[in-house]
C-alpha positions as MATLAB code, in Angstrom:
seq = 'MVETVIRKRIEILADTAQVRRVTSAIDSAGITGWTILPVSAGKGRDGLWHEEHVTSTDKSLVLTVASQDRAAALAAALAPLLSSHGLLLTMWDVEVIRGDRF';
ca = [
      14.069  -48.142  -17.973;
      10.393  -47.350  -18.457;
       9.530  -43.681  -18.060;
       6.890  -42.780  -15.479;
       5.040  -39.579  -14.647;
       3.369  -38.384  -11.467;
      -0.437  -38.358  -11.337;
      -3.011  -38.288   -8.518;
      -4.696  -41.494   -7.396;
      -8.112  -40.593   -6.020;
     -10.306  -42.822   -3.864;
     -13.832  -41.819   -2.941;
     -15.802  -43.837   -0.394;
     -19.505  -43.138   -0.835;
     -22.891  -44.622   -0.155;
     -23.675  -46.667   -3.251;
     -26.701  -44.457   -3.865;
     -24.284  -41.530   -4.438;
     -21.959  -43.295   -6.875;
     -23.684  -41.922   -9.969;
     -23.137  -38.359   -8.675;
     -19.485  -39.152   -8.053;
     -18.880  -40.677  -11.488;
     -20.696  -37.767  -13.150;
     -18.370  -35.362  -11.324;
     -15.373  -37.412  -12.477;
     -16.587  -37.259  -16.084;
     -17.302  -33.516  -15.799;
     -13.764  -32.889  -14.515;
     -12.445  -34.380  -17.759;
     -11.080  -37.520  -16.131;
     -11.249  -40.367  -18.620;
     -11.910  -43.387  -16.428;
     -12.994  -44.764  -13.077;
     -13.534  -48.082  -11.312;
     -16.188  -48.943   -8.739;
     -15.558  -51.543   -6.039;
     -18.112  -52.767   -3.495;
     -17.187  -52.294    0.165;
     -18.582  -54.767    2.674;
     -17.589  -53.310    6.049;
     -15.468  -50.750    7.853;
     -14.942  -48.677   10.935;
     -14.798  -44.926   11.224;
     -15.271  -42.113   13.680;
     -18.888  -43.166   14.206;
     -18.002  -46.825   14.797;
     -18.443  -50.061   12.885;
     -20.650  -50.395    9.821;
     -21.376  -53.135    7.311;
     -23.229  -53.316    4.028;
     -26.951  -53.195    4.491;
     -29.001  -53.660    1.326;
     -32.300  -53.382    3.201;
     -31.706  -49.797    4.341;
     -29.575  -48.852    1.310;
     -26.528  -47.974    3.379;
     -24.130  -50.123    1.397;
     -20.949  -48.374    0.297;
     -18.722  -48.343   -2.761;
     -15.180  -47.222   -3.419;
     -14.647  -45.233   -6.608;
     -11.062  -45.198   -7.888;
      -9.579  -42.948  -10.537;
      -6.241  -41.502  -11.623;
      -5.894  -37.970  -12.947;
      -3.556  -35.069  -13.566;
      -3.087  -32.552  -10.754;
      -5.396  -30.017  -12.425;
      -8.213  -32.484  -13.053;
      -7.873  -33.933   -9.540;
      -8.206  -30.421   -8.097;
     -11.298  -29.787  -10.239;
     -12.852  -33.040   -9.014;
     -12.096  -32.229   -5.374;
     -13.711  -28.807   -5.771;
     -16.794  -30.332   -7.392;
     -17.202  -32.945   -4.641;
     -16.327  -30.673   -1.693;
     -19.979  -29.793   -0.909;
     -20.872  -33.505   -0.727;
     -18.071  -34.440    1.670;
     -20.012  -33.322    4.741;
     -23.593  -33.369    3.506;
     -23.392  -36.920    2.141;
     -20.532  -38.338    4.194;
     -18.129  -38.940    1.327;
     -14.497  -39.678    2.103;
     -12.086  -38.436   -0.559;
      -8.367  -39.211   -0.476;
      -5.706  -38.532   -3.062;
      -1.975  -38.968   -3.286;
       0.821  -38.946   -5.832;
       1.465  -42.111   -7.807;
       3.816  -42.956  -10.646;
       2.143  -44.182  -13.797;
       3.361  -45.503  -17.111;
       1.675  -43.991  -20.193;
       0.877  -40.747  -18.382;
      -0.812  -39.356  -21.499;
      -3.805  -41.576  -20.648;
      -4.489  -39.696  -17.400;
];
């Protein structure tokens, strides 16, 4: 059987204009990789929204996987932006193969 290890999967929903700040924080936390996905629509506490290139309110989802320590460092770095810039950060345990990469 293939051996797995537990890591944190982190998803950050942000206005696309904030993605560079998010990826810089990921890099600064020592996390080695990330993926950015466009998000076209959603619904939250404030109601429905959809991508809007004219007013620059389009959103992106930034995905990464990290060790517990690096995930905690990233969460601490992004904590001030969660309210001020409306970021949504979620993380949970996942099993990964080749855990030395994360």
